[in-house]
C-alpha positions in Angstrom: -29.2 -5.1 -16.4 -30.6 -4.9 -12.4 -28.4 -7.1 -9.7 -29.3 -7.9 -6.7 -26.5 -7.4 -3.8 -26.5 -8.7 -0.3 -26.3 -6.2 2.6 -24.8 -6.2 5.6 -28.1 -7.8 7.4 -28.3 -10.7 4.5 -31.0 -8.5 2.4 -30.8 -8.6 -1.1 -31.0 -4.9 -2.4 -31.5 -3.9 -6.3 -28.6 -2.2 -8.3 -28.1 -0.6 -11.6 -24.7 -1.0 -12.8 -23.4 2.1 -15.2 -23.5 1.8 -18.5 -19.9 3.8 -19.3 -16.8 4.5 -17.4 -15.9 7.8 -16.1 -13.9 9.9 -18.8 -10.1 10.2 -17.7 -8.1 12.0 -19.5 -4.5 12.1 -19.5 -1.7 15.2 -20.9 0.6 12.5 -22.1 0.9 8.7 -20.8 3.6 8.9 -18.2 4.2 12.5 -18.1 5.6 13.5 -14.5 3.7 15.3 -12.0 4.8 19.1 -11.4 3.2 19.3 -7.6 3.3 16.0 -6.0 5.3 12.9 -5.7 2.8 9.7 -5.8 3.7 6.5 -5.6 0.6 3.9 -5.3 1.6 1.0 -3.4 1.1 -2.4 -5.9 -0.5 -5.6 -4.9 0.7 -8.7 -6.4 -1.1 -11.4 -8.7 -1.0 -15.1 -7.7 -0.8 -18.0 -10.2 -4.5 -19.5 -10.2 -3.2 -22.5 -11.5 -0.8 -23.0 -8.4 -0.9 -26.2 -6.4 -0.2 -24.2 -2.9 -1.6 -24.0 0.5 -2.1 -20.9 2.4 1.7 -21.4 4.5 3.4 -22.4 0.8 5.6 -19.4 -0.4 3.6 -17.7 -2.6 3.2 -18.7 -6.4 3.1 -15.6 -8.2 1.9 -15.0 -12.0 4.8 -12.2 -13.1 3.6 -11.8 -16.4 -0.1 -10.5 -15.1 2.3 -8.5 -11.9 4.4 -6.5 -14.1 1.7 -5.7 -16.6 -0.4 -4.4 -13.4 2.7 -1.8 -12.5 3.2 -0.7 -16.3 -0.7 0.1 -16.1 0.7 2.4 -12.9 3.5 4.1 -14.8 1.5 4.5 -17.9 -0.4 7.0 -15.6 2.9 9.1 -14.5 2.3 7.1 -10.6 5.6 6.0 -9.3 5.1 2.4 -7.6 5.8 1.3 -4.5 7.1 -1.9 -4.1 6.8 -5.0 -1.5 5.1 -3.1 0.8 2.5 -4.0 2.9 -0.1 -4.2 -0.4 1.8 -6.4 -1.8 1.4 -8.8 0.8 4.8 -8.7 2.7 4.2 -11.1 5.7 0.6 -11.7 4.9 1.3 -14.5 2.1 4.3 -12.8 0.4 7.8 -14.1 2.0 11.4 -12.0 2.1 12.3 -14.9 -0.9 9.1 -13.8 -2.9 9.9 -10.4 -2.3 13.1 -10.3 -3.4 11.9 -11.8 -6.5 9.8 -9.0 -7.2 11.8 -5.8 -6.2 14.2 -7.3 -8.9 11.9 -8.0 -11.4 9.7 -5.0 -11.3 13.0 -2.5 -11.0 14.3 -4.1 -13.8 10.7 -3.7 -15.6 10.9 0.0 -14.2 15.0 0.7 -15.4 13.0 -0.6 -19.3 10.2 1.5 -19.4 11.5 4.7 -17.1 8.9 4.2 -14.5 9.9 5.3 -11.2 10.1 2.7 -8.1 11.0 2.7 -4.6 11.2 -0.6 -2.7 10.4 -1.8 1.0 13.0 -2.8 3.0 12.4 -4.8 6.0 13.2 -8.1 8.1 10.4 -10.5 7.7 13.9 -13.1 6.6 13.5 -13.3 10.4 10.0 -14.8 10.7 10.2 -18.6 9.2 6.2 -18.9 9.7 3.8 -17.4 7.3 1.2 -16.0 8.9 -1.9 -13.8 8.4 -2.7 -12.4 11.3 0.4 -11.3 13.6 4.0 -12.8 13.7 4.1 -16.1 15.8 5.2 -15.9 19.2 9.0 -16.8 19.4 10.3 -18.8 21.7 13.4 -17.0 24.0 15.9 -19.3 22.3 14.7 -18.6 18.5 14.1 -14.6 19.3 16.0 -12.2 17.5 18.8 -9.9 18.9 19.5 -6.5 17.6 22.1 -7.4 16.1 19.5 -10.0 14.1 17.2 -6.8 13.2 20.1 -5.2 11.8 21.6 -7.9 9.9 18.5 -8.4 8.2 17.7 -5.0 7.5 21.3 -4.8 5.7 20.5 -7.8 3.6 17.4 -6.3 2.6 18.7 -3.1 1.6 21.4 -4.2 -0.1 19.0 -6.0 -2.7 17.2 -2.7 -3.3 20.3 -0.8 -3.7 21.7 -3.6 -6.7 18.4 -3.1 -8.1 18.3 0.6 -8.5 15.6 1.6 -6.7 14.9 3.8 -3.7 14.5 2.3 -0.4 11.9 2.7 1.9 12.5 1.3 5.8 9.7 -0.1 6.5 8.6 -1.0 10.2 9.9 -4.0 11.5 8.1 -6.7 13.6 11.2 -8.1 14.5 12.4 -4.9 16.2 8.9 -4.1 18.1 9.6 -7.3 19.4 12.9 -6.8 20.1 13.7 -3.5 21.4 13.6 -2.2 25.1 12.9 1.0 24.5 13.7 4.1 22.3 17.2 4.1 22.4 16.9 0.8 20.2 15.1 2.1 17.4 17.4 5.1 17.2 20.7 2.8 17.4 19.3 0.9 14.6 18.2 3.3 12.3 21.0 5.6 12.9 23.4 2.3 11.8 21.1 1.9 8.5 21.0 5.6 7.7 24.5 5.9 8.3 25.2 3.2 5.6 22.6 3.9 2.9 23.9 5.1 -0.3 20.8 7.4 -1.0 18.0 9.4 1.0 15.4 6.9 2.1 12.1 7.1 2.7 10.9 5.7 6.9 7.8 4.5 6.9 5.8 4.2 10.2 2.9 2.0 9.8 0.4 2.0 12.5 -1.0 -1.2 14.4 -4.6 -0.6 12.8 -2.7 -2.3 9.5 -0.3 -5.0 11.5 -1.1 -5.4 15.3 2.5 -6.6 16.0 3.3 -3.1 15.6 2.2 -1.5 18.6 4.2 0.6 20.8 6.4 1.1 17.7 9.5 3.7 18.3 9.5 2.6 21.8 6.1 3.6 23.0 2.7 3.3 22.7 1.9 7.3 23.7 2.0 8.5 20.0 3.5 11.4 21.2 6.5 10.2 22.7 7.3 7.7 19.6 7.0 11.1 17.3 9.8 12.5 19.1 11.5 9.6 19.0 10.8 9.2 14.8 11.5 13.0 14.6 14.9 12.6 16.4 15.9 9.7 14.0 15.7 11.7 11.2 17.4 15.3 13.0 20.4 13.1 13.5 20.3 12.1 9.7 18.3 14.6 7.6 20.4 14.2 4.2 19.9 10.6 4.3 16.0 11.0 4.7 14.4 11.5 1.6 11.0 12.2 3.2 8.7 10.0 5.6 5.4 8.1 5.2 3.0 7.9 7.9 0.1 5.7 8.3 -1.7 6.0 11.2 -4.8 7.0 10.1 -4.9 10.3 11.8 -5.4 13.6 9.6 -4.3 16.3 12.4 -1.0 13.6 13.3 0.0 13.9 10.2 -0.2 17.7 9.9 1.5 18.3 13.2 4.2 15.9 11.9 5.0 17.5 8.7 5.1 21.0 10.2 8.2 19.5 12.2 10.4 17.5 9.5 13.5 19.3 8.8 14.1 21.6 5.8 13.7 19.7 2.6 12.3 16.0 4.1 9.2 15.5 2.5 6.3 13.9 4.2 4.0 11.1 2.0 0.8 10.2 3.0 -0.2 7.0 3.6 -3.2 8.2 5.4 -6.2 6.1 3.1 -9.1 7.6 5.2 -7.7 11.4 4.8 -5.6 11.2 1.7 -7.2 14.9 -0.2 -7.3 16.4 2.6 -3.9 15.9 3.3 -2.4 16.3 -0.8 -4.4 19.0 -0.7 -2.6 21.1 1.8 -3.0 24.3 3.3 -1.3 27.3 3.7 1.5 25.8 5.7 2.4 23.3 3.6 1.1 19.5 2.1 2.1 16.0 2.1 3.3 13.8 -1.0 1.6 10.4 -1.6 2.6 6.7 -0.9 -1.2 5.2 -1.2 -2.6 1.3 -1.2 -5.8 3.0 -2.3 -4.0 4.5 -5.6 -3.7 1.1 -6.3 -7.6 0.6 -7.9 -7.7 4.5 -8.0 -5.0 4.7 -10.8 -6.5 6.5 -13.5 -8.5 9.0 -11.5 -6.0 9.7 -8.9 -3.4 10.6 -11.7 -5.8 13.0 -13.3 -6.5 14.9 -10.2 -3.2 15.5 -9.4 -2.5 16.9 -12.9 -5.2 19.3 -12.0 -3.8 20.0 -8.8 -0.6 20.9 -10.9 -2.1 23.5 -12.4 -2.9 25.0 -9.1 -6.4 24.0 -9.3 -7.3 22.6 -5.8 -11.1 22.9 -6.1 -10.6 20.2 -9.3 -8.7 18.1 -7.5 -10.9 18.1 -4.5 -13.8 17.4 -6.8 -12.3 14.5 -8.2 -10.8 12.5 -5.3 -13.4 13.7 -2.4 -15.7 11.1 -3.7 -13.2 8.2 -3.6 -12.9 8.3 0.1 -15.9 6.5 0.6 -14.4 3.4 -1.3 -11.4 3.7 0.3 -12.8 4.2 3.9 -14.8 0.6 3.0 -12.0 -0.9 1.9 -9.5 -0.4 4.9 -12.4 -0.3 7.3 -11.1 -2.6 10.3 -9.5 -4.7 10.9 -7.7 -2.8 8.3 -4.8 -5.6 7.3 -7.2 -7.1 4.9 -7.9 -4.1 2.8 -5.5 -5.9 0.1 -8.9 -8.3 -0.5 -10.7 -5.3 -1.3 -7.9 -4.1 -3.9 -7.3 -7.6 -5.3 -10.8 -7.8 -6.0 -11.5 -4.7 -7.3 -8.4 -5.3 -10.0 -10.1 -8.3 -11.0 -13.3 -6.5 -12.0 -11.6 -3.8 -13.6 -9.8 -6.3 -15.9 -6.5 -6.4 -14.7 -6.2 -9.9 -13.8 -7.8 -12.6 -14.8 -9.6 -14.4 -11.3 -10.0 -13.3 -7.8 -7.1 -15.8 -6.2 -4.8 -14.4 -3.9 -1.2 -15.4 -2.1 -2.1 -17.0 1.1 -5.4 -17.7 0.5 -6.3 -13.9 1.3 -9.2 -13.7 -1.1 -11.5 -15.5 1.7 -10.6 -12.6 4.3 -14.2 -10.2 3.5 -17.5 -11.1 3.1 -19.4 -11.3 0.4 -21.5 -8.1 1.8 -18.1 -6.3 1.8 -17.1 -7.1 -1.5 -20.9 -6.3 -2.9 -20.3 -2.9 -1.6 -16.8 -2.3 -3.0 -18.5 -2.9 -6.3 -21.3 -0.7 -6.0 -18.8 2.1 -4.8 -16.3 1.4 -7.4 -18.9 1.0 -10.3 -20.3 4.1 -9.1 -17.3 6.3 -9.8 -17.0 4.9 -12.8 -13.2 3.3 -12.2 -13.9 0.2 -14.2 -12.7 0.7 -18.3 -15.7 -2.0 -19.1 -18.4 -2.0 -16.7 -20.1 -4.7 -18.6 -17.5 -7.3 -17.8 -17.1 -5.8 -14.1 -21.1 -6.2 -13.9 -20.4 -10.1 -15.4 -17.8 -10.7 -12.8 -19.8 -9.7 -10.2 -22.8 -11.8 -11.2 -20.5 -14.9 -11.5 -19.1 -14.5 -8.0 -22.9 -13.7 -6.6 -24.0 -17.0 -8.0 -20.7 -19.2 -6.6 -22.2 -17.8 -3.6 -25.5 -19.0 -4.1 -26.9 -15.7 -4.9 -29.7 -15.7 -7.4 -30.5 -13.4 -9.8 
């Protein structure tokens, strides 16, 4: 049945939903990939019945949240837990993230799934915000010692859970560091004490404006040199790097400069097919937020790549880029809204509610276009259910069909 979807100009246009999902097959549930290491950063499912406000601690539906992780593991994907996609610093505070890490790591152990978890310093921020870190006064601004201590606390939680650690970019360090030497000191300190090799995460300011000038400079060439200096000093403690700068050539240039054995995990949600496919000088592994809604399709594409069929891999994954670029368009940090919206339409959760009230962060035309693109790709296991939910949302906004 025809849906009438609003466009960016407020005009309704007719759309005919598909009737069948994309036929995605698997070799076997949970079977490991052989050519690439692939993580999906996973979203959290809010408790829709909790009496909360945007400033209160997150109320999480743990059953639905863990069920979604089992869904990703069932397709062979690793889970990158308590990352930006899980609304760290945008609705999920450190207390909630610590519980998420413990619960997900225990679930991974029980099911045999691979998991890596974010280590940050967000306990230093006392007030959650959906934009940037609250400005601290001189008397409350963290010191470098505070930043190290916060990182250490979170690293201990992740290591005790049995998960691999991902050292995330820190708003507090960005605000406190005077220059590259402070980054070298803090990261060197953490890497020396890490029990196992970690992933270093470079998140660009398009994802979080508070991270402008990370690694001690707004000049990306200078920042890259500092980043590589950290790695070169501790190559045995760095499993890999996750790069989220939305600049394909910069990522390619960076991965070619990595020490032997240090992986590059692309976090580029604009250019991931070409970066994962690689070239005659190397390739990127993946740690991507877009693989949350693309899970089964992404897994199938990587299995095709495992056979050496790069063209088949690109044929499956290239058509998804338009959807990804739509979800991650500026302001990029609100991509989580589209991710959760698609999870609701796909039937992974019973509602479109987010921690921090972030379901309001994207417009109806934006969501309508996300539905159209995802439906066109065949991402919804039950297209009829997705259509009905989209119809209900349109009705809620006063769009008559």
